[in-house]
C-alpha positions in Angstrom: 11.3 -15.1 12.9 12.2 -18.0 10.6 8.9 -19.6 11.3 7.0 -16.4 10.5 8.9 -16.0 7.2 8.3 -19.5 6.1 4.6 -19.3 6.7 4.5 -15.9 5.0 6.1 -17.5 1.9 3.5 -20.3 1.9 0.7 -17.9 2.3 1.9 -15.6 -0.5 2.5 -18.6 -2.8 -1.1 -19.6 -2.2 -2.3 -16.0 -2.9 -0.6 -15.8 -6.3 -1.1 -19.4 -7.3 -4.8 -20.0 -6.7 -8.1 -18.6 -8.0 -11.8 -19.1 -7.2 -13.9 -21.0 -9.7 -16.6 -18.4 -10.2 -14.5 -15.6 -11.8 -12.1 -13.2 -10.1 -11.3 -9.5 -10.6 -8.3 -7.3 -10.1 -10.4 -4.5 -8.6 -13.0 -4.6 -5.9 -16.4 -3.9 -7.6 -18.8 -4.6 -4.7 -19.0 -5.9 -1.2 -22.1 -6.4 0.9 -20.5 -8.6 3.6 -18.5 -6.9 6.3 -15.2 -8.3 7.5 -15.2 -10.1 10.9 -13.8 -8.3 14.0 -10.9 -10.7 14.7 -7.2 -10.7 14.6 -7.1 -13.4 11.9 -8.2 -12.8 8.3 -10.2 -15.9 7.5 -9.3 -17.5 4.1 -7.5 -20.6 3.2 -6.1 -22.6 6.2 -2.6 -21.6 5.0 -3.5 -17.9 5.2 -5.2 -18.4 8.6 -2.2 -20.1 10.1 0.0 -17.3 8.7 -2.1 -14.6 10.1 -2.1 -16.2 13.6 1.7 -16.5 13.5 2.6 -13.0 12.3 3.0 -10.6 15.2 -0.1 -11.0 17.3 -1.8 -7.6 17.9 -1.8 -6.4 21.5 -5.5 -5.4 21.5 -8.6 -5.6 19.4 -11.5 -3.2 19.4 -14.2 -2.2 17.0 -15.0 1.5 16.5 -16.9 3.7 14.1 -14.8 6.5 12.8 -15.5 9.9 14.3 -17.6 12.1 12.0 -15.3 15.2 12.1 -12.7 15.6 9.3 -10.0 16.0 12.0 -11.0 14.8 15.4 -9.4 16.0 18.6 -5.7 15.6 18.2 -4.2 12.9 20.5 -1.3 15.3 21.0 -3.6 17.6 23.0 -5.0 15.0 25.4 -1.9 12.7 25.6 -3.9 9.5 26.1 -2.3 6.3 27.2 -0.9 5.1 23.9 -0.2 1.4 23.5 3.4 0.7 22.2 3.7 -2.1 19.7 0.9 -3.5 17.4 -2.8 -2.6 17.9 -5.5 -4.2 15.9 -8.7 -2.3 15.3 -11.8 -3.0 13.2 -12.9 0.3 11.7 -16.5 0.7 10.5 -16.7 2.9 7.4 -19.8 3.2 5.2 -21.4 0.3 7.2 -18.5 -2.0 6.4 -15.8 -3.3 8.7 -12.2 -3.0 7.8 -9.6 -4.8 9.8 -6.6 -2.6 10.5 -3.4 -2.9 12.5 -0.9 -0.2 13.4 2.4 -0.3 15.2 3.8 2.5 17.5 7.6 2.4 17.9 9.1 1.8 21.4 10.8 5.2 21.1 7.4 7.0 21.2 7.5 9.9 23.7 4.3 11.8 22.9 5.8 13.9 20.1 4.0 13.9 16.7 5.1 10.9 14.7 5.1 10.4 10.9 2.8 7.7 9.5 3.2 5.3 6.6 0.1 3.6 5.3 1.1 0.4 3.6 -1.4 -1.3 1.3 -1.2 -5.0 0.4 -1.8 -6.7 -3.0 -4.8 -8.7 -4.0 -5.4 -11.8 -1.8 -2.9 -10.7 0.9 -3.6 -8.9 4.1 -2.1 -6.2 6.3 0.0 -8.6 8.5 1.6 -10.2 5.4 2.3 -6.8 3.8 4.1 -5.6 6.9 6.7 -8.3 6.5 6.7 -8.5 2.7 7.5 -4.8 2.3 9.5 -4.6 5.5 7.8 -1.4 6.5 6.6 -2.9 9.8 10.1 -3.7 11.1 11.5 -0.4 9.6 8.9 1.6 11.6 10.4 0.4 14.9 14.0 1.3 13.7 13.2 4.7 12.2 10.5 5.8 14.7 7.3 6.2 12.7 3.8 4.7 12.9 3.2 1.9 10.4 -0.4 1.2 9.4 -1.4 -2.0 7.7 -5.1 -2.2 6.8 -6.7 -5.2 5.1 -9.0 -4.7 2.1 -12.4 -6.4 1.5 -13.5 -9.3 -0.6 -16.3 -9.0 -3.2 -19.3 -11.2 -4.1 -17.3 -12.6 -7.1 -13.8 -12.8 -5.5 -13.1 -13.9 -2.0 -9.6 -12.3 -2.1 -9.1 -9.1 -0.1 -8.4 -6.2 -2.4 -8.7 -2.4 -2.8 -11.2 -0.6 -4.8 -10.0 1.1 -8.0 -11.8 3.7 -10.2 -11.9 1.2 -13.1 -13.9 -1.2 -10.9 -15.9 1.3 -8.8 -18.9 0.4 -6.7 -21.7 2.3 -5.2 -21.7 -0.1 -2.2 -18.2 0.6 -1.0 -15.8 3.6 -0.7 -12.3 2.6 0.2 -11.1 6.2 -0.1 -13.5 7.2 2.6 -12.3 4.3 4.7 -8.8 5.8 4.5 -10.1 9.1 5.7 -11.9 7.4 8.5 -8.8 5.4 9.3 -6.7 8.5 9.6 -9.3 10.2 11.8 -9.3 7.2 14.1 -5.6 7.0 14.2 -5.4 10.7 15.0 -7.7 10.1 18.0 -5.4 7.4 19.4 -1.8 8.4 18.6 0.0 11.7 18.4 0.7 11.9 14.6 2.2 14.6 12.4 -0.6 15.5 10.0 2.0 17.0 7.6 3.9 13.7 7.4 1.3 11.1 6.4 2.6 8.8 3.6 1.2 6.1 1.4 2.9 3.0 -0.1 1.6 -0.2 -1.7 2.3 -3.3 -3.7 0.5 -4.5 -6.8 -3.2 -3.8 -6.2 -2.0 -1.8 -3.2 0.3 0.1 -5.5 -2.7 0.9 -7.7 -4.6 2.0 -4.7 -1.7 4.3 -3.7 -2.1 6.0 -7.1 -5.8 6.5 -6.1 -4.5 8.2 -2.8 -2.5 10.6 -4.9 -5.5 11.4 -7.1 -8.1 11.7 -4.3 -6.4 12.4 -1.0 -3.5 14.8 -2.0 -4.6 17.1 0.8 -3.8 14.4 3.4 -1.0 12.3 1.8 2.4 14.1 1.9 4.2 11.6 -0.4 3.6 8.3 -2.0 5.4 5.2 -3.3 3.9 2.5 -5.6 5.6 -0.9 -6.2 4.5 -3.1 -9.1 1.4 -1.1 -9.8 0.6 2.4 -11.0 -2.7 3.6 -12.6 -3.9 7.0 -13.7 -7.6 7.0 -14.4 -9.1 9.7 -16.6 -11.0 10.9 -13.5 -7.7 11.6 -11.6 -7.4 15.3 -10.6 -5.0 15.7 -7.7 -5.8 18.9 -5.7 -2.1 19.6 -5.3 1.3 18.1 -6.4 2.4 15.0 -4.4 6.0 13.7 -4.3 5.7 10.3 -5.9 8.0 7.4 -6.6 7.3 4.1 -8.4 9.2 0.9 -9.0 8.4 -1.7 -11.7 10.1 -4.8 -13.1 10.4 -5.3 -16.8 9.8 -9.0 -16.3 6.7 -8.5 -14.2 4.3 -11.3 -15.4 1.3 -10.1 -13.3 1.3 -6.4 -14.2 3.1 -6.4 -17.6 5.6 -3.6 -18.0 4.8 -3.3 -21.7 1.0 -3.2 -21.3 0.7 -6.4 -23.2 -2.7 -7.2 -21.6 -1.5 -10.6 -20.7 -1.3 -11.3 -16.9 -0.6 -14.5 -14.9 -2.9 -13.2 -12.1 -5.7 -15.7 -11.6 -8.9 -14.2 -12.8 -7.1 -11.4 -14.8 -9.2 -12.2 -17.9 -12.2 -10.3 -16.3 -10.1 -7.2 -16.0 -10.6 -6.3 -19.7 -8.1 -3.7 -20.9 -6.8 -2.9 -17.4 -3.5 -4.7 -18.0 -3.0 -2.9 -21.3 -1.9 0.1 -19.3 1.8 0.8 -19.5 3.1 1.5 -16.0 5.7 4.1 -16.9 3.2 5.9 -19.2 0.6 5.9 -16.4 3.2 7.4 -14.0 4.2 10.0 -16.6 0.5 11.3 -16.5 1.0 12.1 -12.8 4.2 14.0 -13.8 2.1 15.9 -16.3 -0.5 16.7 -13.6 2.2 18.1 -11.5 3.5 20.3 -14.3 6.8 18.5 -14.6 8.4 19.5 -17.9 11.5 17.4 -18.3 12.8 13.9 -17.6 16.2 12.4 -17.3 17.5 8.8 -16.9 20.2 7.9 -14.4 21.7 4.4 -14.2 21.5 3.4 -10.6 23.1 0.1 -11.4 23.5 -2.2 -14.5 19.9 -3.4 -13.9 18.2 -0.3 -12.4 17.4 3.0 -14.1 15.8 6.0 -12.4 13.8 8.4 -14.6 13.5 11.7 -12.8 10.9 14.2 -13.8 12.0 17.8 -13.4 10.4 21.3 -13.2 7.5 20.0 -11.2 5.2 22.4 -9.3 6.3 23.1 -5.8 9.6 21.3 -6.7 8.0 18.0 -5.7 10.2 14.9 -6.4 8.8 12.6 -9.0 10.7 9.5 -10.2 10.2 6.1 -11.7 12.6 3.1 -11.2 12.8 0.6 -14.0 14.1 -2.8 -12.8 15.5 -4.6 -15.8 15.5 -8.1 -14.2 12.6 -7.5 -11.8 9.5 -9.6 -11.6 6.3 -8.9 -9.7 8.4 -8.2 -6.7 9.5 -5.7 -4.0 13.1 -4.7 -4.7 15.4 -5.6 -1.8 12.8 -7.5 0.2 14.1 -10.7 1.8 10.6 -12.3 1.8 10.1 -11.3 -1.9 13.4 -13.0 -2.8 12.1 -16.2 -1.2 9.1 -16.5 -3.5 10.2 -17.7 -6.8 6.7 -17.7 -8.3 6.8 -13.9 -8.3 9.9 -13.7 -10.4 13.3 -12.1 -9.7 13.7 -9.7 -6.8 16.4 -7.2 -7.6 18.8 -6.6 -4.7 20.8 -3.7 -6.2 18.4 -1.4 -4.4 16.2 -1.5 -1.3 12.8 -0.1 -2.2 11.8 0.1 1.4 14.7 2.2 2.6 14.6 4.3 -0.6 10.9 4.9 0.1 11.6 6.0 3.7 14.5 8.3 2.7 12.2 9.8 0.0 9.5 10.4 2.5 12.0 12.2 4.9 13.3 14.3 2.0 9.8 15.3 0.9 8.6 16.7 4.2 11.4 17.4 6.7 10.4 17.4 10.3 9.7 20.8 11.8 12.6 22.2 14.0 
């Protein structure tokens, strides 16, 4: 485990410390080159070594997602489900997305909840699993953890997720998530009422997109170090939503200063002028929340809870006074000084899971 963690730190330091010479972007405008169907995300040698070292998948296949909105439920046929990590390259819109999911050893054929965990720009699914700790938590708590890897673009070789502000006619990451869930449903017995989304940075922004565009399939969501509410956002129904953001975040500025240390951020225009807490408040308004109240969780952490929301959904924003561009409570995040301070008063991963459980209790 120490070797995996050390390599993960090296890979993430590379991700946040380097940029390409031909202009980078925070979003994912276009992509015409499909990802390769392998268990290693090819990038810098540091990243390749990391991906080879982190939890080798037990199998690799390439499939096109079934066309039906909800394919035959695996719970009906009870197929032979592989316990542990499976890697699958899913074809969506003619593009190949590398995805891994892990089934806990406690799996007995009963419907399991699912957590989709989206990585930040330049990272990948394997790294995000350890960075957030959602991968290891899935084994302990008994849910399916899903860690897809985004695509690069013609102007930026870093993997990322498509955002409305950088939309492309050549790519549809939201449709990919639909296809991913359909594929997962065909392979594992999952609880369709307990599918959750979480993400870090660019993955946190993309989680916001899930709330906007997939509210009928996402039961609750958590964004860390990245929230965005585009003018086009129209959730079909209220979604329980949590967000965490550090006041000292130098990548996604808490005050919307427009100044970001992310390599290539200059091409993002006014994107970093968004104020995360104000963006989040727009979701609260969408859900009909009429009040807000601050609670001191610790000397350095404040929770703003929005009340009176439709369907009584829980909506809250955590302000981390000393937090950088980090995942609160993450051991790996604490080890990467370049990202800033990682607050340890709270554990965002455990808080997220407890929030998911509260939001949609399992059926009796």
